[in-house]
Each structure stands twice: as C-alpha cells, then as structure tokens.
N, C-alpha and C positions, 0 to 999 in steps of 0.2 A: 803789548805790557813793556813798560821802562822801571828801572830802577837805579838809584844813585850807586855809583862806586868812586869813593874816596881814593885820592891818590896821595893824600900827604898827612897820614894819620895810621896810628895803630888801631886793632880792634879794643873797644872799651873792655874793661876787666869783667863786667857782668853786663853784657848787652841785653836789651829789652828784646823778649820773644816776639818777632814780628813775620807776617808772611812770606817776606822777601829776605829777611834776615840783614846782617850787616856785612857789607862787602867792601873789601879794600883791593884796590888794583896797582899793579906796578908790572914793569917791563924787565924780563929776564932774558937779555939779548935782544932777539927779535921777536920774542914771544910775550904777549899781554897775560899776565897772570891774575885771575880775580879769586880771592880767598874769601868764602863767606860762613859766617857762623850766626847764631842767635836767630834760626828759624823757630818758629811755633810748630806744633804736630799736626797742624791743620789741613796741610795739603798732601799731594802724592808727589813722588819722585818721577812718574811717567803716566801718560794716558791710560795706561793699563790699569793703574792703580795701586802701584806698590806704594807701600807705607812709609814713613820715617819717623824718627822722634824729634824732641827738642835738641839732640845732641847731635844732629846733623851738621858735618862740616863738608862743605863742598868747594873744591877747587876746579876752577875751568881755566884753560890754556887755549889762546887764539893765535894762531900762526899762519901766515901765508906761504902756502907750498910753491906757489908760483904768482904771475900777475893776475891770472884768473882764478886761483884755488884758494879757498880757506879752509885751514883745519881747525876742529874745535875738539878738544879731549876733556872730558869732566871725570872726576875722580870724586866718588862718594864714599865718605867714612862716616858711619853712624854704629858706634858699638853697642847702643841701646837697642837697635833694631836688628842688626846683621852682623854675623860672627866674624866677617873680614870686609876690608874695602874693596870696592869695585870700580873700573873705569870702563867709559864709552868714548867712540870717536864718531865724530860726523864730519863728511867732508862737503863743502858748499863750492858750486861752480857759479862763475860770474854769469849773469843773465841780461841779455839785451831788453828783455821785456821791461816797459815802464812800471814802477810802482804805481798802485791805484789807491785812491782815496776811498775809505769805506766810512760814510757818515754814520753816526750814531747818536740818536736822541736820548735825552736824560729818561724817557719813559721804556725807550728799549733797554738803557742800563738798568734800571730799576726792575723791569721784568726778568732781566738776566739774574739779578742778585736775589729776587723772591723765588724763583723757580729753581735755579741751579744752585748758588751759592750758599743759601740759607739752608737748602735741604741738605747739604753735604756736609755743613758745619756744625749743625745742631745734633745734639744725642738723641737717640731713638725714643719715642714714647714706650714707656712699660704697659 
C-alpha cells in the first residue's frame, strides 16, 4: 500500500475523510515526520482490530539509528475514541534478501474487495 505525502503545503481546513487521510511530511533535523488527519472511521489502527474515529491524528517519525537500522515511532491521538494519546515504536534492520515481486491480477483484487473489504465496511444486517 502506498499513499501520497505532500511536502509543500499545509493540511486543508476541512479535509475530506478518506481511508488513508491527508498526509503532510517535513524534516525535523534528521527525522522525517509525517502528520496525517482526515481519516474516515472504516479502518483499524492495528491487525487486532482496535478502532479509531474520524478524529484520528497520526504522527509518524522515521529516523536512522545507524547505517543499517531505521526506527519508526507512531503517535495516535484520537479524543473521540481514546482518553489519551499513545505511542508505539518499531525498529527495522537492513536485509540482504532481495525484494520479491508478487503479481496480483484484477480478479484477485476483486475477490479480495468482495470477500474482505466489503464485509468489513458494511453495516451488519438487522
């Protein structure tokens, strides 16, 4: 998954709510900071299924600890869903393994949308 990160503008005053939000990037010294607002409430914060609201404000900080190590710190602030903000960190080590290309056909994507995405975004039937 990829998303655009603007480097030359501010957030709009009233961003449209989207799956990936509105992301603005800038450098603070050696740290690349991504500030994102404007999410809809149809996704989860993590693979466990922790929810968030359309008020989620996400700040990601990427910095190199050394030549082979990248640290990501993520701060979640969502006063509509949680009583206080929280932060998580993850460290990535450089790998010598090559990246592999995984082909995905249009029918595979349609199947994923029908079986996974639509079932998680539609309201349950009464």
